N, CA, C, O and the ligand as a Tripos MOL2 file, in Angstrom:
@<TRIPOS>MOLECULE
protein
  289   287    73     0     0
PROTEIN
NO_CHARGES

@<TRIPOS>ATOM
      1 N          -7.7070    7.6430  -46.6490 N.3       1 MET1
      2 CA         -6.9470    6.2330  -46.2690 C.3       1 MET1
      3 C          -5.3850    6.2520  -46.2820 C.2       1 MET1
      4 O          -4.7650    7.2330  -45.8720 O.2       1 MET1
      5 N          -4.7390    5.0790  -46.7910 N.am      2 GLY2
      6 CA         -3.3720    4.9970  -46.6850 C.3       2 GLY2
      7 C          -2.7410    4.8070  -45.3910 C.2       2 GLY2
      8 O          -1.6120    5.2410  -45.1590 O.2       2 GLY2
      9 N          -3.5750    4.0440  -44.3750 N.am      3 GLY3
     10 CA         -2.6780    3.8540  -43.2100 C.3       3 GLY3
     11 C          -1.7590    2.6910  -43.3810 C.2       3 GLY3
     12 O          -1.5880    2.1740  -44.4850 O.2       3 GLY3
     13 N          -1.1470    2.2600  -42.2550 N.am      4 ILE4
     14 CA         -0.0920    1.0930  -42.2860 C.3       4 ILE4
     15 C          -0.8810   -0.0760  -42.3560 C.2       4 ILE4
     16 O          -1.7980   -0.1950  -41.5430 O.2       4 ILE4
     17 N          -0.6650   -1.0020  -43.2360 N.am      5 MET5
     18 CA         -1.2530   -2.0950  -43.3960 C.3       5 MET5
     19 C          -0.4420   -3.2370  -42.5880 C.2       5 MET5
     20 O           0.7830   -3.1810  -42.7050 O.2       5 MET5
     21 N          -0.9130   -4.1390  -41.8810 N.am      6 SER6
     22 CA         -0.3280   -5.1620  -41.1880 C.3       6 SER6
     23 C          -0.7610   -6.5700  -41.5820 C.2       6 SER6
     24 O          -1.9540   -6.6150  -41.8850 O.2       6 SER6
     25 N          -0.1240   -7.7060  -41.6580 N.am      7 THR7
     26 CA         -0.5890   -8.8690  -41.9090 C.3       7 THR7
     27 C          -0.1490   -9.6740  -40.7120 C.2       7 THR7
     28 O           1.0600   -9.6880  -40.4820 O.2       7 THR7
     29 N          -0.9310  -10.3220  -39.9460 N.am      8 VAL8
     30 CA         -0.7290  -11.0810  -38.6010 C.3       8 VAL8
     31 C          -1.3500  -12.4300  -39.0910 C.2       8 VAL8
     32 O          -2.3700  -12.5510  -39.7700 O.2       8 VAL8
     33 N          -0.5220  -13.4410  -38.6050 N.am      9 THR9
     34 CA         -1.2030  -14.9080  -38.7080 C.3       9 THR9
     35 C          -1.5250  -15.3560  -37.2190 C.2       9 THR9
     36 O          -0.6810  -15.1370  -36.3500 O.2       9 THR9
     37 N          -2.4360  -15.8280  -36.9780 N.am     10 TYR10
     38 CA         -2.8950  -16.3190  -35.6800 C.3      10 TYR10
     39 C          -3.0890  -17.8090  -35.7890 C.2      10 TYR10
     40 O          -3.6900  -18.4150  -36.6760 O.2      10 TYR10
     41 N          -2.4460  -18.3130  -34.6840 N.am     11 SER11
     42 CA         -2.6940  -19.9300  -34.4920 C.3      11 SER11
     43 C          -4.2190  -20.1210  -33.7170 C.2      11 SER11
     44 O          -4.3860  -19.7410  -32.5590 O.2      11 SER11
     45 N          -5.0260  -20.6010  -34.3240 N.am     12 VAL12
     46 CA         -6.4650  -21.1940  -33.8960 C.3      12 VAL12
     47 C          -6.7510  -22.3830  -33.6420 C.2      12 VAL12
     48 O          -7.4840  -22.8310  -34.5230 O.2      12 VAL12
     49 N          -6.4790  -23.2450  -32.7140 N.am     13 PRO13
     50 CA         -6.8070  -24.5700  -32.6080 C.3      13 PRO13
     51 C          -8.1720  -25.0890  -32.6420 C.2      13 PRO13
     52 O          -8.4060  -26.2940  -32.7370 O.2      13 PRO13
     53 N          -9.0100  -24.2520  -32.5700 N.am     14 ASN14
     54 CA        -10.4770  -24.7180  -32.6430 C.3      14 ASN14
     55 C         -11.1580  -24.6250  -34.0460 C.2      14 ASN14
     56 O         -12.3580  -24.8290  -34.2310 O.2      14 ASN14
     57 N         -10.3210  -24.3170  -34.9390 N.am     15 ILE15
     58 CA        -10.8070  -24.4230  -36.5320 C.3      15 ILE15
     59 C         -10.8620  -25.8930  -36.9120 C.2      15 ILE15
     60 O          -9.8580  -26.6040  -36.9410 O.2      15 ILE15
     61 N         -11.9780  -26.2730  -37.1760 N.am     16 ASN16
     62 CA        -12.0850  -27.5250  -37.5630 C.3      16 ASN16
     63 C         -12.6050  -28.0700  -38.9270 C.2      16 ASN16
     64 O         -12.2920  -29.1380  -39.4520 O.2      16 ASN16
     65 N         -13.5570  -27.0180  -39.4440 N.am     17 CYS17
     66 CA        -14.3340  -27.3070  -40.5350 C.3      17 CYS17
     67 C         -14.4220  -26.1320  -41.3950 C.2      17 CYS17
     68 O         -13.8080  -25.1090  -41.0920 O.2      17 CYS17
     69 N         -15.1830  -26.2080  -42.5080 N.am     18 GLY18
     70 CA        -15.3940  -25.1130  -43.1210 C.3      18 GLY18
     71 C         -16.3980  -24.0660  -42.5480 C.2      18 GLY18
     72 O         -16.3700  -22.8460  -42.7110 O.2      18 GLY18
     73 N         -17.2330  -24.7680  -41.8850 N.am     19 HIS19
     74 CA        -18.0670  -23.7630  -41.0720 C.3      19 HIS19
     75 C         -17.6110  -22.8870  -40.1100 C.2      19 HIS19
     76 O         -18.1240  -21.7830  -39.9270 O.2      19 HIS19
     77 N         -16.3610  -23.4650  -39.2750 N.am     20 CYS20
     78 CA        -15.5390  -22.6930  -38.5060 C.3      20 CYS20
     79 C         -14.8220  -21.3940  -39.6180 C.2      20 CYS20
     80 O         -14.8910  -20.1900  -39.3740 O.2      20 CYS20
     81 N         -14.3080  -21.8630  -40.5620 N.am     21 VAL21
     82 CA        -13.8830  -21.0050  -41.5470 C.3      21 VAL21
     83 C         -14.7330  -19.8840  -41.9200 C.2      21 VAL21
     84 O         -14.2870  -18.7390  -41.9980 O.2      21 VAL21
     85 N         -15.8710  -20.1670  -42.1370 N.am     22 HIS22
     86 CA        -16.9960  -19.2960  -42.6720 C.3      22 HIS22
     87 C         -17.3610  -18.2400  -41.7020 C.2      22 HIS22
     88 O         -17.4920  -17.0710  -42.0640 O.2      22 HIS22
     89 N         -17.5560  -18.6870  -40.2710 N.am     23 THR23
     90 CA        -17.9580  -17.9200  -39.1550 C.3      23 THR23
     91 C         -16.7150  -16.9260  -38.9620 C.2      23 THR23
     92 O         -16.9110  -15.7130  -38.8850 O.2      23 THR23
     93 N         -15.5830  -17.4110  -38.8950 N.am     24 ILE24
     94 CA        -14.5430  -16.5860  -38.3690 C.3      24 ILE24
     95 C         -14.1500  -15.5300  -39.7230 C.2      24 ILE24
     96 O         -13.6080  -14.4730  -39.4010 O.2      24 ILE24
     97 N         -14.3330  -15.7070  -40.8280 N.am     25 THR25
     98 CA        -14.2170  -15.0750  -41.8730 C.3      25 THR25
     99 C         -15.4180  -13.8030  -41.8740 C.2      25 THR25
    100 O         -15.1320  -12.6130  -41.9990 O.2      25 THR25
    101 N         -16.4650  -14.2110  -41.7480 N.am     26 THR26
    102 CA        -17.6370  -13.2730  -41.4900 C.3      26 THR26
    103 C         -17.5030  -12.2950  -40.4240 C.2      26 THR26
    104 O         -17.6580  -11.0780  -40.5190 O.2      26 THR26
    105 N         -17.2040  -12.9600  -39.4240 N.am     27 GLU27
    106 CA        -17.2770  -12.0090  -38.1480 C.3      27 GLU27
    107 C         -16.0830  -11.0280  -38.0980 C.2      27 GLU27
    108 O         -16.2050   -9.9580  -37.5030 O.2      27 GLU27
    109 N         -14.7970  -11.4170  -38.7830 N.am     28 LEU28
    110 CA        -13.6450  -10.6460  -38.6890 C.3      28 LEU28
    111 C         -13.7710   -9.4760  -39.7140 C.2      28 LEU28
    112 O         -13.3310   -8.3430  -39.5230 O.2      28 LEU28
    113 N         -14.4860   -9.9390  -40.9190 N.am     29 LYS29
    114 CA        -14.6740   -8.6630  -41.9800 C.3      29 LYS29
    115 C         -15.7430   -7.7840  -41.4500 C.2      29 LYS29
    116 O         -16.0230   -6.7190  -42.0000 O.2      29 LYS29
    117 N         -16.3580   -8.2290  -40.3620 N.am     30 GLU30
    118 CA        -17.2550   -6.8100  -39.8400 C.3      30 GLU30
    119 C         -16.3590   -5.7230  -38.9580 C.2      30 GLU30
    120 O         -16.7750   -4.5880  -38.7260 O.2      30 GLU30
    121 N         -15.1640   -6.1850  -38.5280 N.am     31 LEU31
    122 CA        -14.5690   -5.2970  -37.8540 C.3      31 LEU31
    123 C         -13.8320   -4.3450  -38.7050 C.2      31 LEU31
    124 O         -12.9520   -4.6850  -39.4960 O.2      31 LEU31
    125 N         -14.2880   -2.9640  -38.4760 N.am     32 ALA32
    126 CA        -13.6320   -1.7520  -39.1650 C.3      32 ALA32
    127 C         -12.1190   -1.9250  -39.3790 C.2      32 ALA32
    128 O         -11.4490   -2.2280  -38.3920 O.2      32 ALA32
    129 N         -11.5060   -1.7600  -40.5810 N.am     33 GLY33
    130 CA        -10.0520   -1.8840  -40.6630 C.3      33 GLY33
    131 C          -9.5520   -3.1530  -41.2400 C.2      33 GLY33
    132 O          -8.5070   -3.2640  -41.8800 O.2      33 GLY33
    133 N         -10.4900   -4.2160  -40.9250 N.am     34 VAL34
    134 CA         -9.9230   -5.5820  -41.6610 C.3      34 VAL34
    135 C         -10.2560   -5.6620  -43.1370 C.2      34 VAL34
    136 O         -11.3640   -5.6290  -43.6740 O.2      34 VAL34
    137 N          -9.0360   -5.7760  -43.6800 N.am     35 GLN35
    138 CA         -9.2690   -6.0350  -45.3940 C.3      35 GLN35
    139 C          -9.4140   -7.3580  -45.8110 C.2      35 GLN35
    140 O         -10.2110   -7.6060  -46.7160 O.2      35 GLN35
    141 N          -8.5670   -8.5110  -45.1280 N.am     36 GLU36
    142 CA         -8.5920   -9.6700  -45.7640 C.3      36 GLU36
    143 C          -8.5250  -10.6360  -44.8020 C.2      36 GLU36
    144 O          -7.7660  -10.4190  -43.8570 O.2      36 GLU36
    145 N          -9.1670  -11.6850  -44.8280 N.am     37 VAL37
    146 CA         -8.9790  -12.8820  -43.8270 C.3      37 VAL37
    147 C          -8.8120  -14.0610  -44.6900 C.2      37 VAL37
    148 O          -9.4620  -14.1910  -45.7270 O.2      37 VAL37
    149 N          -7.9330  -14.9390  -44.2720 N.am     38 LYS38
    150 CA         -7.7110  -16.2960  -44.8540 C.3      38 LYS38
    151 C          -7.5480  -17.1110  -43.8300 C.2      38 LYS38
    152 O          -6.4530  -17.1920  -43.2740 O.2      38 LYS38
    153 N          -8.7120  -17.8970  -43.3980 N.am     39 ALA39
    154 CA         -8.8780  -18.9160  -42.3300 C.3      39 ALA39
    155 C          -8.3770  -20.4400  -43.0790 C.2      39 ALA39
    156 O          -8.3560  -20.6370  -44.2940 O.2      39 ALA39
    157 N          -8.0360  -21.3160  -42.1330 N.am     40 SER40
    158 CA         -7.6280  -22.3680  -42.7240 C.3      40 SER40
    159 C          -8.0030  -23.6040  -41.7050 C.2      40 SER40
    160 O          -7.6280  -23.6640  -40.5340 O.2      40 SER40
    161 N          -8.6410  -24.3680  -42.2350 N.am     41 ALA41
    162 CA         -8.7930  -25.7830  -41.1050 C.3      41 ALA41
    163 C          -7.9470  -26.8580  -40.9790 C.2      41 ALA41
    164 O          -7.9100  -27.7500  -40.1320 O.2      41 ALA41
    165 N          -7.0960  -26.5820  -42.2030 N.am     42 GLU42
    166 CA         -5.9460  -27.5860  -42.5110 C.3      42 GLU42
    167 C          -4.8460  -27.2150  -41.5180 C.2      42 GLU42
    168 O          -4.3930  -28.0650  -40.7510 O.2      42 GLU42
    169 N          -4.3650  -25.8150  -41.5260 N.am     43 THR43
    170 CA         -3.3670  -25.4970  -40.7820 C.3      43 THR43
    171 C          -3.5390  -24.7410  -39.4860 C.2      43 THR43
    172 O          -2.6120  -24.2340  -38.8550 O.2      43 THR43
    173 N          -4.9430  -24.7110  -39.1170 N.am     44 LYS44
    174 CA         -5.5190  -24.2130  -37.9150 C.3      44 LYS44
    175 C          -5.2320  -23.0330  -37.7240 C.2      44 LYS44
    176 O          -4.9290  -22.8110  -36.5520 O.2      44 LYS44
    177 N          -5.1860  -21.7830  -38.6910 N.am     45 SER45
    178 CA         -4.6340  -20.7340  -38.5370 C.3      45 SER45
    179 C          -5.5350  -19.6010  -39.2510 C.2      45 SER45
    180 O          -6.3560  -19.8750  -40.1260 O.2      45 SER45
    181 N          -5.3200  -18.4690  -38.8390 N.am     46 VAL46
    182 CA         -5.8570  -17.1810  -39.4410 C.3      46 VAL46
    183 C          -4.9420  -16.3610  -39.8340 C.2      46 VAL46
    184 O          -4.0160  -16.1200  -39.0590 O.2      46 VAL46
    185 N          -4.9870  -15.7220  -41.1670 N.am     47 GLU47
    186 CA         -4.1660  -14.8260  -41.6340 C.3      47 GLU47
    187 C          -4.9770  -13.6100  -41.7880 C.2      47 GLU47
    188 O          -5.9110  -13.7100  -42.5830 O.2      47 GLU47
    189 N          -4.8180  -12.4950  -41.2020 N.am     48 VAL48
    190 CA         -5.5080  -10.9680  -41.3670 C.3      48 VAL48
    191 C          -4.6320  -10.2890  -41.6050 C.2      48 VAL48
    192 O          -3.5110  -10.2170  -41.1000 O.2      48 VAL48
    193 N          -5.3390   -9.4690  -42.8030 N.am     49 ARG49
    194 CA         -4.4840   -8.2700  -43.3340 C.3      49 ARG49
    195 C          -5.5700   -6.9970  -42.8420 C.2      49 ARG49
    196 O          -6.7550   -6.9070  -43.1630 O.2      49 ARG49
    197 N          -4.8700   -6.1540  -42.0630 N.am     50 PHE50
    198 CA         -5.7580   -4.9580  -41.4590 C.3      50 PHE50
    199 C          -4.9050   -3.6230  -41.1450 C.2      50 PHE50
    200 O          -3.6910   -3.6520  -40.9480 O.2      50 PHE50
    201 N          -5.5610   -2.6410  -41.1260 N.am     51 GLU51
    202 CA         -4.9870   -1.3300  -40.6880 C.3      51 GLU51
    203 C          -6.0560   -0.8270  -39.6510 C.2      51 GLU51
    204 O          -7.0430   -1.3880  -39.1750 O.2      51 GLU51
    205 N          -5.5330    0.3940  -39.4700 N.am     52 ALA52
    206 CA         -6.4010    1.2160  -38.2960 C.3      52 ALA52
    207 C          -7.8540    1.4030  -38.9330 C.2      52 ALA52
    208 O          -8.0190    1.4230  -40.1530 O.2      52 ALA52
    209 N          -8.8710    1.5370  -38.0330 N.am     53 PRO53
    210 CA         -8.9170    1.2870  -36.6640 C.3      53 PRO53
    211 C          -8.7200   -0.0160  -36.0610 C.2      53 PRO53
    212 O          -8.6590   -0.1790  -34.8420 O.2      53 PRO53
    213 N          -8.6040   -1.0820  -37.0500 N.am     54 ALA54
    214 CA         -8.3290   -2.4640  -36.2540 C.3      54 ALA54
    215 C          -6.9160   -2.6250  -35.6420 C.2      54 ALA54
    216 O          -5.9140   -2.0910  -36.1170 O.2      54 ALA54
    217 N          -6.9300   -3.4010  -34.5580 N.am     55 THR55
    218 CA         -5.5540   -3.6430  -33.9420 C.3      55 THR55
    219 C          -5.4770   -5.2470  -33.7330 C.2      55 THR55
    220 O          -6.4830   -5.9320  -33.5440 O.2      55 THR55
    221 N          -4.3200   -5.6990  -33.7820 N.am     56 SER56
    222 CA         -4.0520   -6.9330  -33.2190 C.3      56 SER56
    223 C          -4.8360   -7.4090  -31.9740 C.2      56 SER56
    224 O          -5.4360   -8.4840  -31.9840 O.2      56 SER56
    225 N          -4.8200   -6.6180  -30.9410 N.am     57 ALA57
    226 CA         -5.5890   -6.9800  -29.5610 C.3      57 ALA57
    227 C          -7.1900   -7.0630  -29.8920 C.2      57 ALA57
    228 O          -7.9770   -7.7920  -29.2900 O.2      57 ALA57
    229 N          -7.4990   -6.2320  -30.8980 N.am     58 ALA58
    230 CA         -9.0580   -6.3000  -31.2650 C.3      58 ALA58
    231 C          -9.6010   -7.5720  -31.8350 C.2      58 ALA58
    232 O         -10.5900   -8.2060  -31.4660 O.2      58 ALA58
    233 N          -8.6640   -7.8520  -32.9180 N.am     59 ILE59
    234 CA         -8.8830   -9.0070  -33.6470 C.3      59 ILE59
    235 C          -8.6390  -10.4450  -32.4690 C.2      59 ILE59
    236 O          -9.4360  -11.3780  -32.5640 O.2      59 ILE59
    237 N          -7.7000  -10.5020  -31.5880 N.am     60 GLU60
    238 CA         -7.7440  -11.4830  -30.8920 C.3      60 GLU60
    239 C          -8.8180  -11.4720  -29.8630 C.2      60 GLU60
    240 O          -9.2590  -12.5740  -29.5370 O.2      60 GLU60
    241 N          -9.3100  -10.4180  -29.3010 N.am     61 ALA61
    242 CA        -10.5950  -10.3280  -28.4530 C.3      61 ALA61
    243 C         -11.7470  -10.7630  -29.1610 C.2      61 ALA61
    244 O         -12.6430  -11.2880  -28.4990 O.2      61 ALA61
    245 N         -11.8880  -10.6360  -30.4180 N.am     62 LEU62
    246 CA        -13.1390  -10.8410  -31.2440 C.3      62 LEU62
    247 C         -13.0620  -12.4870  -31.4320 C.2      62 LEU62
    248 O         -14.0200  -13.2200  -31.1860 O.2      62 LEU62
    249 N         -11.7280  -12.9740  -31.9220 N.am     63 LEU63
    250 CA        -11.7270  -14.4760  -31.7880 C.3      63 LEU63
    251 C         -12.2420  -15.1300  -30.6310 C.2      63 LEU63
    252 O         -13.1840  -15.9210  -30.6700 O.2      63 LEU63
    253 N         -11.6020  -14.7890  -29.5660 N.am     64 ALA64
    254 CA        -11.9590  -15.1880  -28.1820 C.3      64 ALA64
    255 C         -13.4470  -14.9560  -27.8550 C.2      64 ALA64
    256 O         -14.0230  -15.7960  -27.1650 O.2      64 ALA64
    257 N         -14.0790  -13.9170  -28.2860 N.am     65 GLU65
    258 CA        -15.5260  -13.9040  -27.9700 C.3      65 GLU65
    259 C         -16.4910  -14.8940  -28.8810 C.2      65 GLU65
    260 O         -17.6060  -15.3000  -28.5530 O.2      65 GLU65
    261 N         -15.8480  -15.1530  -29.9910 N.am     66 ILE66
    262 CA        -16.6270  -16.2100  -30.7550 C.3      66 ILE66
    263 C         -16.1740  -17.5740  -30.6380 C.2      66 ILE66
    264 O         -16.4660  -18.4930  -31.4030 O.2      66 ILE66
    265 N         -15.4400  -17.6280  -29.6210 N.am     67 HIS67
    266 CA        -15.2250  -19.1610  -29.2050 C.3      67 HIS67
    267 C         -14.0130  -19.6780  -30.0490 C.2      67 HIS67
    268 O         -13.8300  -20.8850  -30.2100 O.2      67 HIS67
    269 N         -13.2430  -18.7840  -30.5490 N.am     68 TYR68
    270 CA        -11.8870  -19.3720  -31.3070 C.3      68 TYR68
    271 C         -10.7130  -18.6940  -30.8570 C.2      68 TYR68
    272 O         -10.0360  -18.0010  -31.6160 O.2      68 TYR68
    273 N         -10.4420  -18.8720  -29.6340 N.am     69 PRO69
    274 CA         -9.2460  -18.0920  -29.0350 C.3      69 PRO69
    275 C          -7.9200  -18.5600  -29.6670 C.2      69 PRO69
    276 O          -7.7430  -19.6590  -30.1940 O.2      69 PRO69
    277 N          -6.8460  -17.3880  -29.5150 N.am     70 VAL70
    278 CA         -5.8510  -17.5960  -30.3520 C.3      70 VAL70
    279 C          -4.9450  -18.1910  -29.2540 C.2      70 VAL70
    280 O          -4.8810  -17.7280  -28.1150 O.2      70 VAL70
    281 N          -4.1210  -19.4560  -29.7810 N.am     71 ALA71
    282 CA         -3.2670  -20.2080  -29.2010 C.3      71 ALA71
    283 C          -1.8580  -19.3980  -29.0430 C.2      71 ALA71
    284 O          -1.2590  -18.9430  -30.0180 O.2      71 ALA71
    285 N          -1.4100  -19.2750  -27.7180 N.am     72 LYS72
    286 CA          0.0000  -18.4900  -27.5060 C.3      72 LYS72
    287 C           1.0610  -19.3900  -27.5550 C.2      72 LYS72
    288 O           2.2170  -18.9910  -27.4150 O.2      72 LYS72
    289 CU        -15.9510  -26.1820  -37.8580 Cu       73 CU73
@<TRIPOS>BOND
     1     1     2 1
     2     2     3 1
     3     3     4 2
     4     3     5 am
     5     5     6 1
     6     6     7 1
     7     7     8 2
     8     7     9 am
     9     9    10 1
    10    10    11 1
    11    11    12 2
    12    11    13 am
    13    13    14 1
    14    14    15 1
    15    15    16 2
    16    15    17 am
    17    17    18 1
    18    18    19 1
    19    19    20 2
    20    19    21 am
    21    21    22 1
    22    22    23 1
    23    23    24 2
    24    23    25 am
    25    25    26 1
    26    26    27 1
    27    27    28 2
    28    27    29 am
    29    29    30 1
    30    30    31 1
    31    31    32 2
    32    31    33 am
    33    33    34 1
    34    34    35 1
    35    35    36 2
    36    35    37 am
    37    37    38 1
    38    38    39 1
    39    39    40 2
    40    39    41 am
    41    41    42 1
    42    42    43 1
    43    43    44 2
    44    43    45 am
    45    45    46 1
    46    46    47 1
    47    47    48 2
    48    47    49 am
    49    49    50 1
    50    50    51 1
    51    51    52 2
    52    51    53 am
    53    53    54 1
    54    54    55 1
    55    55    56 2
    56    55    57 am
    57    57    58 1
    58    58    59 1
    59    59    60 2
    60    59    61 am
    61    61    62 1
    62    62    63 1
    63    63    64 2
    64    63    65 am
    65    65    66 1
    66    66    67 1
    67    67    68 2
    68    67    69 am
    69    69    70 1
    70    70    71 1
    71    71    72 2
    72    71    73 am
    73    73    74 1
    74    74    75 1
    75    75    76 2
    76    75    77 am
    77    77    78 1
    78    78    79 1
    79    79    80 2
    80    79    81 am
    81    81    82 1
    82    82    83 1
    83    83    84 2
    84    83    85 am
    85    85    86 1
    86    86    87 1
    87    87    88 2
    88    87    89 am
    89    89    90 1
    90    90    91 1
    91    91    92 2
    92    91    93 am
    93    93    94 1
    94    94    95 1
    95    95    96 2
    96    95    97 am
    97    97    98 1
    98    98    99 1
    99    99   100 2
   100    99   101 am
   101   101   102 1
   102   102   103 1
   103   103   104 2
   104   103   105 am
   105   105   106 1
   106   106   107 1
   107   107   108 2
   108   107   109 am
   109   109   110 1
   110   110   111 1
   111   111   112 2
   112   111   113 am
   113   113   114 1
   114   114   115 1
   115   115   116 2
   116   115   117 am
   117   117   118 1
   118   118   119 1
   119   119   120 2
   120   119   121 am
   121   121   122 1
   122   122   123 1
   123   123   124 2
   124   123   125 am
   125   125   126 1
   126   126   127 1
   127   127   128 2
   128   127   129 am
   129   129   130 1
   130   130   131 1
   131   131   132 2
   132   131   133 am
   133   133   134 1
   134   134   135 1
   135   135   136 2
   136   135   137 am
   137   137   138 1
   138   138   139 1
   139   139   140 2
   140   139   141 am
   141   141   142 1
   142   142   143 1
   143   143   144 2
   144   143   145 am
   145   145   146 1
   146   146   147 1
   147   147   148 2
   148   147   149 am
   149   149   150 1
   150   150   151 1
   151   151   152 2
   152   151   153 am
   153   153   154 1
   154   154   155 1
   155   155   156 2
   156   155   157 am
   157   157   158 1
   158   158   159 1
   159   159   160 2
   160   159   161 am
   161   161   162 1
   162   162   163 1
   163   163   164 2
   164   163   165 am
   165   165   166 1
   166   166   167 1
   167   167   168 2
   168   167   169 am
   169   169   170 1
   170   170   171 1
   171   171   172 2
   172   171   173 am
   173   173   174 1
   174   174   175 1
   175   175   176 2
   176   175   177 am
   177   177   178 1
   178   178   179 1
   179   179   180 2
   180   179   181 am
   181   181   182 1
   182   182   183 1
   183   183   184 2
   184   183   185 am
   185   185   186 1
   186   186   187 1
   187   187   188 2
   188   187   189 am
   189   189   190 1
   190   190   191 1
   191   191   192 2
   192   191   193 am
   193   193   194 1
   194   194   195 1
   195   195   196 2
   196   195   197 am
   197   197   198 1
   198   198   199 1
   199   199   200 2
   200   199   201 am
   201   201   202 1
   202   202   203 1
   203   203   204 2
   204   203   205 am
   205   205   206 1
   206   206   207 1
   207   207   208 2
   208   207   209 am
   209   209   210 1
   210   210   211 1
   211   211   212 2
   212   211   213 am
   213   213   214 1
   214   214   215 1
   215   215   216 2
   216   215   217 am
   217   217   218 1
   218   218   219 1
   219   219   220 2
   220   219   221 am
   221   221   222 1
   222   222   223 1
   223   223   224 2
   224   223   225 am
   225   225   226 1
   226   226   227 1
   227   227   228 2
   228   227   229 am
   229   229   230 1
   230   230   231 1
   231   231   232 2
   232   231   233 am
   233   233   234 1
   234   234   235 1
   235   235   236 2
   236   235   237 am
   237   237   238 1
   238   238   239 1
   239   239   240 2
   240   239   241 am
   241   241   242 1
   242   242   243 1
   243   243   244 2
   244   243   245 am
   245   245   246 1
   246   246   247 1
   247   247   248 2
   248   247   249 am
   249   249   250 1
   250   250   251 1
   251   251   252 2
   252   251   253 am
   253   253   254 1
   254   254   255 1
   255   255   256 2
   256   255   257 am
   257   257   258 1
   258   258   259 1
   259   259   260 2
   260   259   261 am
   261   261   262 1
   262   262   263 1
   263   263   264 2
   264   263   265 am
   265   265   266 1
   266   266   267 1
   267   267   268 2
   268   267   269 am
   269   269   270 1
   270   270   271 1
   271   271   272 2
   272   271   273 am
   273   273   274 1
   274   274   275 1
   275   275   276 2
   276   275   277 am
   277   277   278 1
   278   278   279 1
   279   279   280 2
   280   279   281 am
   281   281   282 1
   282   282   283 1
   283   283   284 2
   284   283   285 am
   285   285   286 1
   286   286   287 1
   287   287   288 2
@<TRIPOS>SUBSTRUCTURE
     1 MET1         2 RESIDUE 1 A MET
     2 GLY2         6 RESIDUE 1 A GLY
     3 GLY3        10 RESIDUE 1 A GLY
     4 ILE4        14 RESIDUE 1 A ILE
     5 MET5        18 RESIDUE 1 A MET
     6 SER6        22 RESIDUE 1 A SER
     7 THR7        26 RESIDUE 1 A THR
     8 VAL8        30 RESIDUE 1 A VAL
     9 THR9        34 RESIDUE 1 A THR
    10 TYR10       38 RESIDUE 1 A TYR
    11 SER11       42 RESIDUE 1 A SER
    12 VAL12       46 RESIDUE 1 A VAL
    13 PRO13       50 RESIDUE 1 A PRO
    14 ASN14       54 RESIDUE 1 A ASN
    15 ILE15       58 RESIDUE 1 A ILE
    16 ASN16       62 RESIDUE 1 A ASN
    17 CYS17       66 RESIDUE 1 A CYS
    18 GLY18       70 RESIDUE 1 A GLY
    19 HIS19       74 RESIDUE 1 A HIS
    20 CYS20       78 RESIDUE 1 A CYS
    21 VAL21       82 RESIDUE 1 A VAL
    22 HIS22       86 RESIDUE 1 A HIS
    23 THR23       90 RESIDUE 1 A THR
    24 ILE24       94 RESIDUE 1 A ILE
    25 THR25       98 RESIDUE 1 A THR
    26 THR26      102 RESIDUE 1 A THR
    27 GLU27      106 RESIDUE 1 A GLU
    28 LEU28      110 RESIDUE 1 A LEU
    29 LYS29      114 RESIDUE 1 A LYS
    30 GLU30      118 RESIDUE 1 A GLU
    31 LEU31      122 RESIDUE 1 A LEU
    32 ALA32      126 RESIDUE 1 A ALA
    33 GLY33      130 RESIDUE 1 A GLY
    34 VAL34      134 RESIDUE 1 A VAL
    35 GLN35      138 RESIDUE 1 A GLN
    36 GLU36      142 RESIDUE 1 A GLU
    37 VAL37      146 RESIDUE 1 A VAL
    38 LYS38      150 RESIDUE 1 A LYS
    39 ALA39      154 RESIDUE 1 A ALA
    40 SER40      158 RESIDUE 1 A SER
    41 ALA41      162 RESIDUE 1 A ALA
    42 GLU42      166 RESIDUE 1 A GLU
    43 THR43      170 RESIDUE 1 A THR
    44 LYS44      174 RESIDUE 1 A LYS
    45 SER45      178 RESIDUE 1 A SER
    46 VAL46      182 RESIDUE 1 A VAL
    47 GLU47      186 RESIDUE 1 A GLU
    48 VAL48      190 RESIDUE 1 A VAL
    49 ARG49      194 RESIDUE 1 A ARG
    50 PHE50      198 RESIDUE 1 A PHE
    51 GLU51      202 RESIDUE 1 A GLU
    52 ALA52      206 RESIDUE 1 A ALA
    53 PRO53      210 RESIDUE 1 A PRO
    54 ALA54      214 RESIDUE 1 A ALA
    55 THR55      218 RESIDUE 1 A THR
    56 SER56      222 RESIDUE 1 A SER
    57 ALA57      226 RESIDUE 1 A ALA
    58 ALA58      230 RESIDUE 1 A ALA
    59 ILE59      234 RESIDUE 1 A ILE
    60 GLU60      238 RESIDUE 1 A GLU
    61 ALA61      242 RESIDUE 1 A ALA
    62 LEU62      246 RESIDUE 1 A LEU
    63 LEU63      250 RESIDUE 1 A LEU
    64 ALA64      254 RESIDUE 1 A ALA
    65 GLU65      258 RESIDUE 1 A GLU
    66 ILE66      262 RESIDUE 1 A ILE
    67 HIS67      266 RESIDUE 1 A HIS
    68 TYR68      270 RESIDUE 1 A TYR
    69 PRO69      274 RESIDUE 1 A PRO
    70 VAL70      278 RESIDUE 1 A VAL
    71 ALA71      282 RESIDUE 1 A ALA
    72 LYS72      286 RESIDUE 1 A LYS
    73 CU73       289 GROUP 0 **** ****
């Protein structure tokens, strides 16, 4: 291991409750390379710490797929 670790915070307006937080956390952690997920219903954001093979594009695609698209 020892790849470059990135931390990116995504704005996700659809996060409304603990269920959303749980779903997002569970799904993102299944993506290879994702190390840590901090989702918040208060700030409607998701902070993800990841390394290869995960990419920011793959994380955004997964969020869109589970109906939590990232706001641009
Ligand atoms: Cu919810």
